[in-house]
Every structure is written in structure tokens, then in C-alpha cells.
N, C-alpha and C positions, 0 to 999 in steps of 0.2 A: 449106148450112151444113156446117161441118167436124165430124167426129166426135172430133177431138183436143181434149184439154183441157190446160191449163197449171196446175200446182199448185206453190205455193211456200210455204215456212214464213214468209217475210218478208211483213208486211202491205203493202198498196198504199199509196203515198205520198199518194194523194188521199183516203184514209179515215182516215189517221193525224192526230191533232190537231197543230196547229202550236204551236211553243213560244211562250211569252208574250214580248211585245216590251217589255222594260224600257227606259224612256227613258234612264236613267243608263248602261246597257250600250251602247245605240246611240250615245250621245254619246261614250263612251270609244272606240268603234270608229271612228266616222266624223268625230269632231270636233264643235265647236259649230255651230249653225245659222247660216247667213250669208244676209243679204238678197240677193235676186236683182236688185233695181233698180240696185245699185251695182256689179254684176259687170262687169268689162271684157270686151270682145269678143275674138275670136281674135287680131286684130292687136295689141290692147292687151296681151294676155298674152304674145305673142311679143316685144314691145318692152319688157316689164317695167313697163308703166304701171299705175297703180291707179286 
């Protein structure tokens, strides 16, 4: 084992509480939910088909 220790005034990110996930804020950032079954494949997206 090492005799060196690391000290920081900043708390570790794994012990800090995560911010709440507000559904309205997530929708504003990422847009509305879209169904996956109608999503076009790579070729469809490249050709502009829906």
C-alpha cells in the first residue's frame, strides 16, 4: 500500500446527490418522445424516407 494520501476540498462525484430529473426539462432539452417501431434505418435516413 502507498503512504501517500490525496485530499481535495471538492466532494467526490459518486457521493454527491444527483440532480432531480424533471420531465418537462428533459423534454425541452431532448424534444418529445418518439416511438422506435416507426424509426427508419440508416439507409432510410440517408435517403430522407420516413
